[in-house]
N, C-alpha and C positions, 0 to 999 in steps of 0.2 A: 503494499499500499504506500509505503513512504517513498519507494522508488517511483511508482506510478505518479504519485503527486509531484515529485522533483521533475520528472519529465514533462508533465503538463505545465508546470510553472516555467520551466526552461523555454518550452515552445512559445508560451505566452510572451515572455520577454523578448524572444527573437522576433515575433509577429508585431509587437508594439514598436520596436526599434524599426522594422522594416516600413511599418505604416508612417512612422514619424519622418523617416528619410524621404519616402515617396512625396509626402505632404510638402516637405521643404523644397525639394527639388522640382516640384510641379507648380509652385507658387507663381501666379501671373498677376501683373498689375496693370492691366489694359482697361482704362476707364475713358468715359467721355468728358466728364467734368473735373477730373483730377489728372494731373501729369505727375508721373512717378519716375524717378531716376536714381541711380546709384553712383553718385560722384566719387566715392571712395569705398573700399572694402568694408562691409558691415555697416555702411551709412546710407540711409534712405533719405531722399528729398522729395516731399509731397508738396505739390503746388495746386492751389485753386486755379482751375483752368476755364473759367467763364469770363474772360477779360472784357468781351464785347457786351457783357451783362453786368459789368462791374463786380464780377464773381458773387452775384447774388445767389441764394441758396434756394433749391427746390428739392422736391422728394427724391428725384433721382440722385441729385448730389449727396444728399443725406445718406441714402442707401449705399452709395459708392464709398463714402467716408467710413461707414460702419464696416463694410467688406474689406476695405483696404487696411485699416488699423487692426482688425481681428486677424487678417492673414499675417500681418506684420508681427503680431504678437506671437505667432506659432512659428514664424520663419527664422530658422537658426542662422540664416545668412544677414539677419538685421539685428543690429544692437543699439542703434541710436537713430532718431529720426528728426529731421528739420521740416517744419510746416510753414509755408509761405504763400503769397498769392501773386499771380501773374498780372500784368497791366498796371493800371494807375492806382490801384489800392488793394488792401488785404481783402476786404468784402464789404458790401453795402448792406449786408443782412438778408433778410427774407425776400425773395422775389414776389413782390406785391401783386404783379399782374397775374401770375399763375395761381397765387393764394386766393385772389379774388374769384377766380373760376372754380377753385376746389373746395373752398370753405363754407360758403353759404348753403343753407338747406333749402333744398326745392320743396315747393308747396305740396307735392304728393308724397313726400318722405316723412315717415313718423319721426317725431322729436327723439325718442329714445334710440331709434336705429341710427339716427344721424350722430347722436352722441357717441355711440359705439364707434361709428366711422372716424370721428374726431379723435377719439381716445387712441385709435390705431395710428392715426396721422401724427399725432403728438409724440407717440412713442417711437416711431421711425426717426423723427426729428431729434428727439432726446439720445437715442442709442448712438447717433453720430458723434455726440460729444462724450457719452459715457464710454464708448469704445476706445477713445484716447486715454481717458482716465485709467481704464482697466488694462490697456496694453502695457505689458511689463517692460517694454523698451522705452527708455526716456524719450519725450517729445519736446523739442525746442520750437516755440512759435517765434517767427520773424515777422513783425508787422510793419508795413510801410503804409502811409497815408491813412485814409479812414478805416476804422474797424468798428462796425456799427451793429447794433441789434445782436443777431445770432453769432456774429463774429466774436463778441465779447463772451458768449456762452462757450465757444470753441476755445478761446485762449485760456479761459478759467479752467479748462480740463487738462491743459498742458502743464508739464513739469517745470520749464524754464521759459521766461518770457523776455524777448528782446524787441525793440522798436527803433524806428528812425525819428529824427527830430520833428518830421513833418506829420507824424502819426498822432492820431487822437482815438479815444475810445468813447462810445455812447451807447448807454443801455437804452435804446431808442424806443422800445415797445410801448412805453407809456404815451408816446406822441401818436401812436396809431391805436390806442384804446385797449392795450393789452398789457398783461403782466408777463415778463420774460418767463419762458417756461422750459428752457433747455439746459439750465443749470446756473445762470448767473446769480440768482437770488439765493441758491444753496451753496455756492462755492466762494463768491467774492469776499464775504465776511471772514472766511477762514484764510484767505490770501492777504487781504489788505489788513485786517486786524482792527479796522475802525468801523463799528456798526453805523456810527453817525455819517461818515463819509459814503458808505455803501448805500444808506437810505437816501442821501442827498442825490447821488447819481441815478438811483433807480426811480425816485419820485419825479426828478425833473427831466431826465434824458440828456442832461447837459454834457458838453464835451469835456473829457478828461485829456488834457494836453500831455504830450510826452514828458515834460519836466515834472508835472504833478504826478504822473503815473509812476515815475521813478522815486519821487520823494515819499509817495505812500506805499511802495513796495509791490506795486502790481507788475512792474518790469524791474530787471536787475541791471540792464545796460541800454544806453540810448546812442545811436550811431548818426553820423552826419547824413549818410545816404544809404540806399537799399544795398548797393554793392558792398560797402564796408560791413553792413550788418550781416549779409549772407556769408561773407567771407569768415567772420568771426563765429558765426553760427556753426558752420561747417567744420571749423577748426576745433570748436568744443565738442561737436558730435564725434569727430575723430578721436579726440582724447578719451571720450566716455567709451567709445567702441574699442579702445586699446586696453581697457580694464577687463577684469575677470567678469564674464557674463553672469556667473553665479553670484558674484558679489553685488553687481549692479542691479540685477533683477531682484535680488533678496532685499536690497535696500528700498527699491520703489514699492515692493509688495508691503514691506513693514512700515514705511512712511505712510502709505495709504491706509493701512489698518489702523495705525496709531491715530491718524487724523480723525477716524470715525469711532475711536474707543477711548476709554480712560487710560491714563499712564500705566496703571497697575495691569490692565488687560493687555495693553501693548507690550509690556515687559514679559508677561506670561507667554504670549504668542511668540515673542522674539526667543525666549528660552527654548520652547519646542522646536522652532524653525532651526535655530543654529545648532541644536543638538544633532541634526542631520548635516547641515551645511559646514560644520567644522571639520567634517571628514572628507570634504572635497579635495581632490588633487590640486586645485587652483591655489589653495591656501599654502601648500608646500612649495609649489612653483613661485609664487609671489615671494615667499620668505627667502628662498634661495636667490632669487633675483636681487632682492635688497641686500643680502650679505655680499653678493658679487657686485654691488654697486650698479646693477643694471636698472633699466626704466621698464614700467609696465609694457610699453609698446614693443620691447625687446622680447617679451615672453609670449609664446605661441599658446594660447588657451583653446582648449577643445570647443567645438560648436555646442550650442545649448538650444 
């Protein structure tokens, strides 16, 4: 019985590894509203690709974002991601023209059934941002020009936020008779740390300019122009990608868990997590590299 069990478990491990390898090697990032490239090893660059529509967001774009970041989260060839926008700006937010056609209830449609439809619609939109938050690969948002409405929801789900001097942020939903529903109201207070400022921004929809965004902690760096910002963003992504993927992904997982739990719960979770991760080969490789005065980029970490 013990031998039979061992054989079954052994085959199971082999099959899981085979499926994981197939999943990674077959990942494709062919989208209509997103442009995906790999400027360096283990670094993915995702760009909003509706420049002719000011990178406005519609259902198709939200679905592609969810698909993209979920795939990236499982892709062992991706360790860090930069998110930016093509054209004049990062994004103008919701595509109001398409929304005007999709959201209103028709006279012959039951109110409850239309509510179920809208519930699904909002869920698709929310998942586009949640997929970024849950992706274990760190995501750096690089914003130039306006970042309006849904754009704020998006960047609030990213790990690190950069912008250009001409950038501004606006929780604009209040000016179209809505409450932001993709994550700004839930995430901004945890990022900025000032409930007063968050309420100011959300109640008024006013512009948060780049200098104020940096002073309040929404962004960590401001650059003169888009080129300088992208160069620095990709450099940071390269540095992150050079680190142990076990360490980086463990850090993001535990930072997110601790954000949503008490300190004691976070410590207990960390204890259980590192009881396994302390046995990783990456720990020994990194320690040996330090003793030999090597840099993390000189260490070849196995794919994860």
